[in-house]
C-alpha positions in Angstrom: 35.0 -63.2 6.2 36.1 -59.4 5.6 35.1 -59.9 1.8 31.8 -60.8 3.0 31.4 -58.0 5.1 32.2 -55.6 2.6 30.3 -57.2 -0.1 27.2 -56.6 1.7 28.3 -53.4 3.4 28.5 -52.3 -0.7 24.9 -54.1 -1.4 23.0 -52.5 1.7 24.3 -48.8 0.4 23.6 -49.7 -3.7 21.5 -46.7 -5.3 18.2 -49.2 -5.7 18.7 -49.8 -1.8 18.8 -46.1 -0.8 15.7 -45.6 -3.5 14.0 -48.3 -1.2 15.0 -46.7 1.7 13.7 -43.2 0.7 10.2 -44.7 -0.5 9.5 -46.5 2.7 10.7 -43.5 4.5 8.4 -41.5 2.2 5.6 -43.8 3.0 5.9 -42.9 6.6 5.7 -39.4 5.8 9.6 -39.1 7.3 9.9 -36.4 4.6 12.9 -34.7 5.6 14.8 -38.2 5.7 13.2 -39.4 2.8 14.3 -36.2 0.8 18.0 -36.7 1.7 18.0 -40.2 0.6 16.4 -39.3 -2.9 19.3 -36.7 -3.3 21.7 -39.3 -1.9 20.4 -41.7 -4.9 20.6 -39.0 -7.2 24.4 -38.7 -6.7 25.2 -42.6 -6.9 22.6 -43.5 -9.8 22.3 -42.0 -13.6 19.3 -43.7 -14.3 15.1 -43.0 -13.3 16.3 -39.3 -12.4 12.9 -37.3 -13.8 11.3 -39.6 -11.2 13.2 -38.7 -8.4 13.1 -35.0 -9.1 9.0 -35.2 -9.2 9.7 -36.9 -5.5 12.4 -34.2 -4.0 9.6 -31.6 -5.0 6.7 -33.5 -3.4 8.7 -33.8 -0.3 9.7 -30.1 -0.2 5.9 -29.4 -0.7 5.4 -31.2 2.4 8.0 -29.8 4.5 6.6 -26.4 3.0 10.0 -26.1 1.7 8.0 -24.0 -1.2 10.8 -21.9 -2.5 13.5 -25.0 -2.9 10.8 -26.6 -4.3 10.1 -24.0 -7.3 14.3 -24.1 -7.6 14.4 -27.5 -8.3 11.4 -28.0 -10.9 14.3 -25.9 -12.9 15.8 -29.9 -13.5 12.5 -31.1 -14.9 12.4 -32.1 -18.8 8.8 -31.9 -19.3 8.0 -27.8 -19.7 4.2 -28.5 -19.7 4.9 -30.5 -16.3 7.3 -27.3 -15.0 3.8 -25.2 -15.5 1.4 -27.3 -13.6 4.2 -28.5 -10.5 4.5 -24.3 -10.1 1.2 -23.5 -10.3 0.4 -26.2 -7.8 2.7 -24.9 -5.8 1.9 -21.1 -5.9 -1.4 -22.6 -5.1 -0.8 -23.5 -1.8 1.6 -20.2 -1.1 -1.4 -18.3 -2.3 0.4 -16.1 -5.5 -2.6 -17.0 -6.9 -1.9 -14.1 -10.0 1.4 -16.0 -10.5 -1.0 -19.3 -11.3 -2.8 -18.0 -14.0 -0.1 -16.1 -15.5 1.6 -19.8 -16.1 -1.3 -21.3 -17.0 -3.0 -18.5 -19.7 -2.5 -20.0 -22.2 -3.5 -23.2 -21.8 -7.0 -22.4 -20.7 -8.8 -25.4 -23.2 -6.6 -28.2 -20.5 -9.0 -29.4 -17.9 -6.5 -29.7 -15.3 -5.5 -25.5 -16.3 -8.6 -24.6 -15.7 -9.0 -26.1 -12.7 -6.4 -24.4 -11.1 -7.0 -21.6 -12.7 -10.7 -21.6 -11.4 -9.0 -22.5 -8.0 -6.6 -19.3 -7.9 -9.9 -17.0 -8.7 -11.7 -19.3 -5.4 -8.6 -18.5 -3.4 -9.0 -15.0 -3.6 -12.8 -15.4 -3.1 -13.5 -14.0 -6.6 -16.7 -16.8 -7.0 -18.3 -15.7 -9.6 -15.1 -15.8 -11.8 -14.1 -19.1 -9.9 -17.5 -20.4 -11.2 -16.6 -20.0 -15.1 -13.5 -22.4 -14.6 -15.1 -24.7 -11.6 -18.6 -26.1 -10.9 -18.5 -24.5 -7.4 -21.1 -26.0 -4.8 -24.3 -24.3 -3.4 -25.3 -22.2 -2.3 -22.8 -19.1 -2.7 -21.7 -17.9 1.1 -24.5 -14.7 2.3 -22.7 -11.9 2.5 -24.2 -9.2 5.4 -23.8 -5.2 4.5 -21.3 -3.1 6.3 -23.5 0.0 5.9 -26.1 -1.4 7.4 -23.6 -2.8 10.5 -23.0 1.1 10.8 -26.3 1.9 10.8 -27.4 -0.7 12.9 -24.3 0.7 15.5 -25.9 3.8 15.9 -27.8 1.8 18.0 -25.5 0.4 20.8 -23.7 -2.7 19.8 -26.6 -3.7 16.6 -24.3 -4.2 14.2 -22.5 -6.6 16.4 -25.6 -8.0 16.5 -26.3 -7.7 13.0 -23.2 -10.0 12.3 -23.9 -12.6 14.6 -21.1 -11.5 18.3 -24.4 -11.1 20.5 -21.5 -11.1 23.2 -19.2 -8.1 21.4 -22.9 -7.1 21.0 -24.0 -6.6 24.7 -20.5 -5.8 26.1 -21.0 -2.7 23.8 -23.9 -1.7 24.6 -23.3 -2.2 28.6 -19.8 0.2 28.1 -21.9 2.6 26.6 -24.6 3.0 28.4 -22.0 3.1 31.6 -20.1 5.8 30.1 -24.0 7.9 28.8 -25.0 7.3 32.7 -21.7 8.7 34.4 -21.9 11.6 32.0 -25.4 12.3 32.5 -24.5 12.0 36.4 -21.9 14.6 36.0 -24.0 17.1 33.7 -26.3 16.7 36.7 -24.5 17.6 39.5 -23.3 20.3 37.6 -19.4 18.9 38.0 -18.0 20.5 34.4 -14.7 19.0 34.4 -15.6 15.6 35.1 -18.8 16.2 32.6 -16.6 16.7 29.8 -13.9 14.6 30.4 -16.4 11.7 30.4 -18.3 13.2 27.4 -14.9 12.6 25.6 -14.5 9.4 27.0 -18.1 8.2 25.6 -17.6 9.7 22.2 -14.9 7.7 21.8 -16.4 5.0 22.7 -19.6 5.3 20.8 -17.3 6.1 17.7 -15.8 2.6 18.5 -18.6 0.9 18.5 -19.9 2.2 15.1 -16.2 0.9 13.6 -16.6 -2.2 15.6 -19.9 -3.2 14.5 -18.5 -2.5 10.6 -15.4 -4.8 11.1 -17.8 -7.4 13.0 -19.8 -7.3 10.1 -16.5 -7.5 7.2 -15.2 -10.3 9.5 -18.3 -12.0 9.2 -18.1 -11.7 5.6 -14.9 -12.9 5.1 -14.8 -15.7 8.0 -17.9 -17.5 5.1 -15.8 -16.5 2.3 -13.0 -18.5 4.2 -15.2 -21.3 4.9 -16.9 -21.7 1.3 -13.7 -21.4 -0.6 -12.2 -24.3 2.5 -15.4 -26.2 0.6 -14.2 -25.4 -2.9 -10.6 -26.5 -2.0 -11.3 -30.1 -0.5 -13.7 -30.5 -3.2 -11.7 -30.3 -6.0 -8.6 -32.5 -3.7 
């Protein structure tokens, strides 16, 4: 009985069984446990190591342990595969220049062109990305920060221009209230309170202009971000 027990225990922990268990964990998205099992398989087995290194890298990427995933690529024998793997990881980390530096000598390859294009899209450089990718239409429409500043000369105008109606109404009410208080103290000849109110009103007015410009910049950023997500979803 003891011999049979030991036999089944050894069989249960054979490299093949460990690999099957690791694949099972991976399919059920338990990537941390799968990672440990794949590493245990490497320790016990002498075959199929290149494939397992790829699975380990994939687990690390899914766990967002990108630095470890980059280091793990040193165990891959295929230099082209190493470049592609690193490029995909750098794309996820937002290190877009490194993507292009790895693939700059491979621009004739479709996969390299795709990754380079995505790196430009990641930087919101859509015209350049269009040289490598077929981009969805229409391109994002931007609003002018200069116009946002000019419209803000009327309190809340820049926010209204950027589609931030609530912020525009708030700015208008704050500045209008400050102006009325300032005028009241001026009319009542209360000079100290008048100058204090005037100072605060001026600060609020300047903040309204800055806020209007910032609202336009935020609008443009979110339009770019939305378009970038469309590109990345399309290319997945």
